[in-house]
N, C-alpha and C positions, 0 to 999 in steps of 0.2 A: 237645478236638479243634479247635474253632473258634479257640481262642487260639493253638495251635501253627500252624494254617493262616495266621492273620494275621501271625504272626512270620515265617513262611517267605516270605510275600509281600513283607515289608520287605526281607529279605536278597536275594531274587531281583530286586527293583526296583533295588537298588544294582548288581547284576550287569548288569541291562538297561541301566543308564546307561553302563556300560563299553562295551557293544556299540553303543549309540547314539553315543557319542563317536567310536568307530572309524568308524561310518558317516559322521558329519560330517567326519572327516578325509578320507575318500575323496571326498566332495563338494567340499571346498575345494581338495584337490589337483587335481581335474579342472578347477577354475576357475583354476588356477595361483596360488592363494593359499597358498603353501607355509608361511608363518608360522603361519596358523591351523590348517593341516593338522597341523603338528608339535605345536602346542599341544594339540590335541584327542587326539593319541596320548598325550601326557603326562597329560591329564585322565583318559583311559581307565585309565592305570596307577594313578592315585589311587583311582578307583572299584574297580579290581581288588584293591587292598590293603584297601579299606574293606569289601568284601563278605565277606571272610573274617573280619574283626574283628567285623562285625555278626552274622554267623551264629554265631560262637562265644559272643558276649555273650548272644544270644537263645536259644542252645541249639538251633539249627535246622540244624546241619550235616547234610548228606545226600548220597547218591550223585547225586541229581538236581541238587543245587547244584554238585557237582563237574563233572558233564557240561555244565551250562549255562555254568559258568565257562570251561571249555575251549573251547566253541563260540564264546564271546565273545572269547576270546584269539586264536583263529584270525583273526577279523575285525580286531580292534583292533591286534594285535601281529604279525600275519602279513601279511594283505592290505594293511592301511593303510600300513605302512612300505615294503613292496615297491612299491606304487603311487606313494608319495611319492618314493622314490628314482628310479623310472622317469621320472616327470613332471619332476622337478627337474634330472635329470642324465643318466640312462642312455638316454633316448629317442634321443639323437643317435648312438648306436652300433648302431641297428637291431636285428637278431635277437640279437646278442650282449648288447646292453643288456637286452632282454626276458628272456633266459635268466638272466643274473646277478641281475637284480632279483627274479625269481621265487624265488630260493633262500631268501630270508627267509621266504616263505610256505610253501614245500614243506618245508624242514627244521624250521620252526616247528611245522607240523602233525605231523610225525614225532615231534618232541620231546614234544608234548602227548599223543600217542597212547601213547608209551612211559611217560610219567608216570602216565597214568590206569590202565594195566594193572598198574603196579608199586605203586600206592598201596594200602597195607594198612589204615591207620587214618586216617580223614579228620579226626580231631580232634588228631592229632599232627603238629606242625610240625618236620620234620627238614631237614637240609641237602639241597641239590639235586644230582642227578647230571646234569651238563651245564648249560650256561648257561640260566637261566630266560628264557623268551621275552619277558617284559616288559622285562627288562634290555637285551636286544638291541634292542628297539623304541625304548626311551628313548634309547639311545646314538645310534641313527640319527636320531631326531627332533631331538636336541640338536645334532647336526652340521649339519643343515639350518637349524635355528633360529638358530644362532650365526654360521654362515659363508656363508649364502646372501645375497649382496649384489648389488644392481644387475643382477638378472636372471641371475646365475650364482653358482656356488660358487667362492669366492675361492681363489687359490693360497696355499699348496701343498695345501690340503685337498681339492681336486678329485682329486688323485692318490691320495688315501687311500681314496676311496669304494669302488671295486671290491675292493681287498684287504680292507677292513674288512667288507664284506658277506660275502665268502667266509669270512673268519675267524669272524664271528659265526654264520654258518650251520653251519660245522663244529663250533663249540663247543656249539651247542644239542643236537647228537646225540652229543657226546663223552661220556666217563665222568669228565671233570674235575669235581671237587667245588667247588660254590659255596655259601657260607653263607647260611642263611635269616636274615631280620632278627632281631636279638636281642630277647628278651622282657625288658623292664626289670624287671618284677615278680619275675623269677627271679634278678636280679643283686643283689649287695650294694651298700651305699652308695658305696663307692669306685668300683666298676665303673660305676654309674649316673652318677657325676660325670664320669668319663672320657668316656662316651658323650655326655653333655650338652656337655662342653667341645669335643669333636670336632665336634659339630653346630654349636656357636656359631662355631667357627673357619671351618667351611664356609660359614655364612651371611655372615660378614664378607667372606671372599674372593669370594663370589658377588657381593656388592654392589660391592666395589672393582673387580672385573673386568667389571661390567655383565652378569653372567651367563655370560660366555664360559668361565669356568673349570669350570663344571659339566660340560661335555662331557669335559674332561680327567679330572675326578674319576670319571666313569662308565667312561671308557676305562681308567683305572687299575684299577678294580675288575675289569674284564674281563681285563686282562693279569695282574693279581695271581693269578687262578685258575690261569693257565698256569704262571707262575713257581713257585707253590707246588707244583704237580703235578710239575714238573721237579725241584725241590729234594727233595721227598718220595721221588721215584723214586731219585735219587742216594743219599740217606740210607739208604733201605731196602736198596739194593744193597750199600752199604758195611757195613751191619749184618749182612746175610746172609753176606758174605764173611768178616767177623770171627768170626761164629758158627761157620762151617765150619772156619776155621783152629783155633779153640779145640777143636773136636771132634776134629780130626786130631791135635792136640798131646796130648790126653788118651788 
């Protein structure tokens, strides 16, 4: 009993580091240190990924851990990016800026609530319905980290902010499918090599672009989900039409 309790403390501590990173992001954003605010959102995402890994390795996955994780995510990936966007850009638009900035927090909370009530097996990692809230927050933080220069967000990226916030907010509560991270232990050698090669190329491009390309990589992941959903919709419609024609011909 004590052993399981000690293991759960380790996993919950990692989750607590997630929420602490989100809190630090809020503090630095309030001080107009947007670089550190963005960095701590990304640090929160690392702890968010680690807490699930640690819980599974120690065998301490629980409903309590799921709820704690979601509460942490509301702070780190909802409140923190909303406040970051407001302080770095949206404040100049008054009430409109407040409303649009708040969408990341509001729709992120809705997304997490839906996820929690639909979760059946806490030990099974399946694809996501709707954009995961950490992916939304990382995309926003990378935008600020890469393109906030000399006290403002440089053109043309300043024109991208409000449309991107609205898009990310909608995607979080949509039914568009996004893939969970692949488990390499379940892949064959060829698949593992492909993933390692892709990771290596990403690291090289990141170094060559001084980190700026990472934002476009995450934006590409976001847009890929939309394009795949459109393609699947068109393909399914064509399949249904062909099937109906065959039935009529018979």
